[in-house]
C-alpha positions as a printed Julia matrix, in Angstrom:
125×3 Matrix{Float64}:
  13.81   10.77  -10.7
  10.31    9.69  -11.15
   6.52   10.53  -10.18
   4.29    8.31   -8.62
   0.85    7.97   -8.52
  -1.09    6.51   -5.56
  -4.9     5.15   -5.44
  -6.85    3.38   -2.85
  -9.91    1.34   -3.74
 -11.89   -1.25   -1.4
 -13.74   -4.46   -2.09
 -15.4    -7.08    0.24
 -14.64  -10.92   -0.1
 -14.54  -14.15    1.76
 -11.57  -16.44    1.74
 -10.09  -19.37    3.65
  -6.38  -20.25    4.21
  -5.15  -23.39    2.86
  -2.63  -25.43    4.89
  -2.78  -22.97    7.84
  -3.45  -23.99   11.28
  -5.71  -21.52   13.01
  -8.79  -19.33   12.8
  -7.97  -18.28    9.29
  -8.26  -21.64    7.68
 -12.08  -21.52    8.26
 -14.16  -19.22    6.0
 -14.18  -15.67    7.0
 -14.52  -12.27    5.22
 -12.89   -8.91    4.96
 -13.57   -5.54    3.62
 -10.0    -5.12    1.81
  -8.45   -1.96    1.11
  -5.98   -2.03   -1.9
  -3.45    0.74   -2.26
  -1.86    0.99   -5.54
   1.2     3.11   -6.26
   2.33    3.58  -10.02
   5.5     5.38  -11.19
   7.27    6.74  -14.06
   9.54    9.03  -15.44
   7.95   11.01  -17.9
   4.61   12.95  -17.83
   2.14   13.61  -20.97
   1.25   16.6   -22.65
  -1.26   17.48  -20.1
   1.18   17.48  -17.38
  -0.07   13.82  -15.93
   1.68   10.76  -15.3
  -1.54    8.99  -16.0
  -5.08   10.43  -15.35
  -6.53    9.32  -11.98
  -9.78    8.53  -13.8
  -7.7     5.87  -15.98
  -5.86    4.57  -12.74
  -9.13    3.88  -10.9
 -10.9     2.4   -13.88
  -7.92    0.02  -14.36
  -7.87   -0.88  -10.85
 -11.76   -1.31  -10.41
 -11.57   -3.54  -13.55
  -8.93   -5.88  -11.78
 -10.93   -5.94   -8.43
 -14.32   -6.39  -10.04
 -14.05  -10.3   -10.0
 -13.04  -10.46   -6.32
 -15.66   -8.17   -5.12
 -18.36   -9.89   -2.84
 -16.79  -13.39   -3.95
 -15.22  -16.31   -2.18
 -11.64  -15.9    -3.33
 -10.87  -19.47   -3.08
 -13.3   -19.93   -5.94
 -12.01  -17.15   -8.13
  -8.99  -17.92  -10.35
  -5.98  -18.02   -9.87
  -7.12  -18.57   -5.92
  -9.08  -21.69   -6.72
  -5.42  -23.41   -7.11
  -3.29  -20.51   -5.19
  -3.94  -19.6    -1.53
  -5.81  -16.51   -1.47
  -3.1   -14.85    1.35
  -2.95  -10.95    1.39
   0.48  -11.67   -0.07
  -0.47  -13.52   -2.99
  -3.74  -11.15   -3.67
  -1.2    -8.18   -3.51
   1.24   -9.83   -6.11
  -1.74  -11.02   -8.36
  -3.39   -7.48   -8.3
   0.06   -5.95   -9.24
   0.38   -8.42  -12.06
  -3.18   -7.75  -13.47
  -2.72   -4.0   -13.25
   0.73   -3.93  -14.93
  -0.77   -5.79  -17.84
  -3.24   -2.83  -18.37
  -0.77    0.26  -18.05
   0.56    2.26  -21.0
   4.49    2.07  -21.78
   6.58    3.89  -19.34
   4.45    3.31  -16.4
   5.06    0.47  -13.96
   3.4    -0.82  -10.74
   5.74    0.31   -7.85
   3.86   -1.64   -4.98
   0.25   -2.93   -4.07
  -0.81   -3.09   -0.32
  -3.68   -5.12    0.59
  -5.09   -4.35    3.97
  -7.3    -7.21    5.79
  -8.23   -4.79    8.57
  -7.14   -1.36    9.65
  -3.85   -3.05   11.55
  -3.01   -5.91    9.03
  -1.56   -5.55    5.47
   0.82   -6.97    3.05
   2.57   -5.17    0.45
   4.0    -6.29   -2.95
   6.66   -4.35   -4.37
   8.69   -4.04   -7.57
  11.59   -2.41   -5.97
  14.63   -4.23   -5.22
  16.09   -4.2    -1.69
């Protein structure tokens, strides 16, 4: 059994996909939505897994370098293709490094639009 927290944040950024044949190889932008899910087994003395204020702060800190940027110029996307899938994985890793012991990233979903998203999940299938 575990508890799960869910927080959403947004940022605007441009990107272009390398090694892609189609419209997305050209410079274009998105108003990205990021859904973060955290999980853990134990609550603190206050009865919280982690304060939402802290979760939002961590996620904002991770997303700040991407906001109003050309992702292809922001590490690690200056080398790594800035796909939604890679973005979700990189965000998950950056958030995980900032979490207290006993709490882990369950998943990160990056929405390029209202109908298109990619999820990185730590859950095994």
